[in-house]
C-alpha positions in Angstrom: 5.4 -1.4 3.3 6.3 1.1 6.0 5.2 4.6 5.3 7.5 5.8 8.1 10.9 5.8 6.5 13.4 8.4 5.4 12.7 8.6 1.7 15.6 10.9 1.0 18.1 8.6 2.7 16.6 5.6 0.9 16.9 7.4 -2.5 20.5 8.4 -1.7 21.4 4.8 -0.9 19.7 3.6 -4.0 21.4 6.1 -6.2 24.8 5.3 -4.6 24.4 1.7 -5.4 23.2 2.4 -8.9 26.2 4.7 -9.5 28.6 1.9 -8.4 26.9 -0.6 -10.7 27.1 1.8 -13.7 30.7 2.7 -13.0 31.7 -1.0 -12.9 29.6 -1.7 -16.0 31.3 1.2 -17.9 34.8 0.2 -16.9 34.2 -3.4 -17.9 32.3 -2.9 -21.1 34.0 0.2 -22.5 37.2 0.2 -20.6 38.4 -3.4 -20.7 36.7 -4.2 -24.0 37.8 -1.0 -25.9 40.0 1.5 -24.2 42.4 -0.8 -22.4 42.2 -3.7 -24.9 45.6 -3.2 -26.4 47.4 -3.3 -23.0 45.2 -6.2 -21.8 46.0 -8.2 -25.0 49.5 -8.8 -23.6 47.9 -11.2 -21.1 46.5 -14.5 -22.3 43.4 -16.1 -20.7 42.4 -19.6 -22.0 44.6 -19.1 -25.0 43.0 -15.7 -26.0 44.2 -12.2 -25.4 42.6 -10.7 -22.3 41.2 -7.6 -24.1 39.5 -9.8 -26.7 38.2 -12.2 -24.0 36.7 -9.2 -22.0 35.0 -7.9 -25.2 33.6 -11.3 -26.1 33.0 -13.1 -22.8 34.2 -11.4 -19.7 31.8 -8.5 -19.9 28.8 -10.8 -20.0 30.0 -12.7 -16.9 30.6 -9.4 -15.1 27.1 -8.2 -16.1 25.5 -11.4 -14.7 27.4 -11.0 -11.5 26.4 -7.4 -11.3 22.7 -8.3 -11.6 22.8 -10.7 -8.7 25.0 -8.3 -6.6 22.6 -5.4 -7.3 19.6 -7.5 -6.3 21.3 -8.6 -3.0 22.4 -5.1 -2.1 19.0 -3.6 -3.0 17.3 -6.1 -0.7 19.7 -5.1 2.0 18.8 -1.4 1.5 15.1 -2.2 1.4 15.4 -4.1 4.8 17.4 -1.3 6.3 14.7 1.2 5.5 11.8 -1.2 6.2 10.4 -1.3 2.7 11.2 -4.9 1.8 8.7 -7.0 -0.1 6.7 -9.4 2.0 
């Protein structure tokens, strides 16, 4: 691990990524599953109303995608600042 990196810039990049992940998480879990469920229920997906589908299945799929996306982006940030794992 390099001790010669801009720790404040690294922390800003990390917090920016975390903020994006949390916003997406909140919109999908709370927004699509609860707040916008009534308007989404007018759309059918696999025979089920979209609001119900997001509350039951879609949020889980999005969370799994977010986990892998976060890992990929965090590795990119680590490489950019020279603190990647060896």
